[in-house]
N, C-alpha and C positions, 0 to 999 in steps of 0.2 A: 635121977637126971637123965639117964639113958632112955627111959621110957618116954619122957617128955620130948626129947629131941626126935625120937622116932615118929611120934604123933605129929610134931610140927612139920617135919619133912614130908610126911604123908599128906598133910593138908596142903602144903605148897605144891606138891606133885599133882594132886587132884585139881587144884585151881588152874594150874597151867595147862592141863589137858582138857578142861571142860569147855574152852572157848577157842576155836581156831582162828577167829578174826575174819572169817569169810562171810560175806553178806549173802551168798547163795545158800539157801536151805538145803539140808541133806536130801538126796533124791529118794523118793519112796520106791520100794521094791517093785511096785506094779506100774511105775511111771513109763509112759510111752511118748515118743516124739510127736510133735504136731503133724497134722496132715498137710498136704501141699495146698497152697492157694490155688483156687480153681480157675481164676480168670484175671488177666490184666486188662483193665477197662479203659485207661487213658494214660498216655497217648496210645492210640491204636497202632497196630503193626503197619509199617510202611507209610506212616503219616508224615506230612509236611506241616510242621508247626509254625504258625506265623509269629509266635512269641517265643522267646528263649527262657522265660520264667514259667515253669510248668507245674501244675498240680497233678502229680502222679497219683493214680487211683487203682485199686485192685479189690477183688472180693475178699472178705474175711475168711480165714482158715478155721477149720474145726480142730479140736483137740480131744483125743480119746479120754483124757482125764478131766476135761472141762476146766483146764487151767486158763488163767488170763494170759493172753499172748501179746507179744510185741512182734514187730516185723523188721526184717533186714532188707533194705532196698539197695541194689547195686546198679550203678549207671556207668557204662564203659564206652570208650571210643573204639573198641575192637570187640569182635564177637567171641574172642577167647578170654575176655575180661582180665587182660594183663595190665591195662591202664584204667583203673576203676576208682570211683568214688563210692563210699559205703555210708549209708544213713540208717539209723535205727529209730523207730517211732512206735508209739503205743497205738496209733491210729492207722487206718488203711488208706490214708491220704497224706502225702508229703510234698511240700512245695520246694522246688529246687531251681536255682538259677544256673543256666548252662551257657556255653559259648555259642555264638551264632555261626551259621553256615557249617554245621558239623553233623555227621552221622553219629547216632548214639544207639547203644544196645542196653536193655535193662531187664532185670529179673527180680523176683521177690521170694523170700522164704520166711516162715513163721518160727518164732523161738518161744519156748515156755520159760517159767520162772527158774527152772533148774538148768538153763543154758543148753537144753536139747533143741537142736535145729532140725526142722523138717526139710523135705526135698524142695529144691528151687523150682520155680515155674519154668516153662519153656521161655526162650529168649524172644523178646519183641524189639523191633527196631524202628527208629524214626529219624527225621531230619529237622534241624532247626533252620529257619529261614535266615538268610544273610541280607544285609542292606544293599540294594542295588544289584543283587546277583541275577544273572540271566540264565545260568545253567548250573545244575547240580549233578554231582557224581551219581552214577547208578548205585543202588543198594547192592551189597554182596549177594551173589546167587545163593539160593537155598537148595539143599539136596532133597530130591523126591525119591528116586530109586536108582540103583539098589541102595539099601541102607548102608551106612558107613560100617566097614569091617564085616559086611555080610558075606557068607559063602554062597556062591551061585554055580550053576552048571556051566561047563565049558561049551564053546560054540558061539552063538550069537547072543550078546547081552545088550539090552536097551538101557542106555543112560538117560535119565530124565532129571531136569532141574527147573527151578522157578526163579524169576527175576523181575524187578520192577524199577521204574524210574519216575520220580515225582514230577518231572517236567513233561511226561508223556512222550518222550523221545522214542523213536524206533530203535530197538536194541539189536546189536549184532554180537555173536558169541564166537570166541576162539576156544576150541576144545583141545586139551592136552591129556594124553594118555601114555603111560610108561610103566615099566617094571621097576623103576627107581624113584626115589622120593627126594626132592620134588620132581614131578614129571617134566621132561624137557621136549618130548616129541609132540608137535602140533599135528593133530589128525584132521582138523577142520578149521577153516577160517571164515569169519563173517557170516556165520550161520544165523538164520533168522528165526528158526524154530527152537523149541526147548527140549529137544531129545535127539539122540543119535544111536544107531545100532552099530556095535563093534564086534569083531570076531576075536575071540580070546582062546588061549591055550589052556589045557588042564593043569592042575596043581601049580598054579602061579598066582602071585599077589600083584595086583595092578593098582596104580595110583593115578588119579585123574583130578583135573580142576578146570574151571571155567573162567575165562577172562571176558568181562562185559564191556562193550564200547557203546556210547550213546550217539555217536555221529557228530558230536559237538566238542570233541576233545576230552570228554569225561571217560575215565576208565576205572573199573573195579576188578581187582585180581582176587578171585575166590579162594577159599580154603582148599587144602588137599584132602580128597576123600579116597577111600580104598575099598577093594573087594578082593576076595580070594576065590579061585575056581576049584571045583571038585575034580 
């Protein structure tokens, strides 16, 4: 009787451990995450979309193990992706209905069958048209140089940014630079060009941002960037 019970318990133990109930197959030892999607094709960066039902499209990603991939599409109302809608699709096209008269930011990553996710693409932004709107807010400015958190030599540093307005308005920029975050000191007002030279001290971390005005009441407050001097 003791031998029979041992065999029975062993059988039960074997059955309970043979299936973990997880639909994801075990990850092969040589499995690697997918590569990044190479290009976001639609909507294009800085685009003004006449419709708010959009067919998001991107190039297919490659996988080092030739696995079948799915894609994670993130669409947000801010460039930090704190207010985000997430969609998963087996195709490189996804139709999404969005709000009108809104700036959106989007990015894509590929995922393999073992839930390994590749790098996200660079962020692209666009505007959905609103009914009867005569003016749109400027897009948030993009950083050009110096790179965020970069170390630079003390002395004169050139700050460069990019910005665009879908209405074609003439943009003006307020430049804030400070040693505290967020920066409070305005060093330039209503600047019409996309760069400024600043004198900085050594061994100091500086924070800066751009506020964009379109001359028609539209304003966009940019993100805080930083650099450190040697």
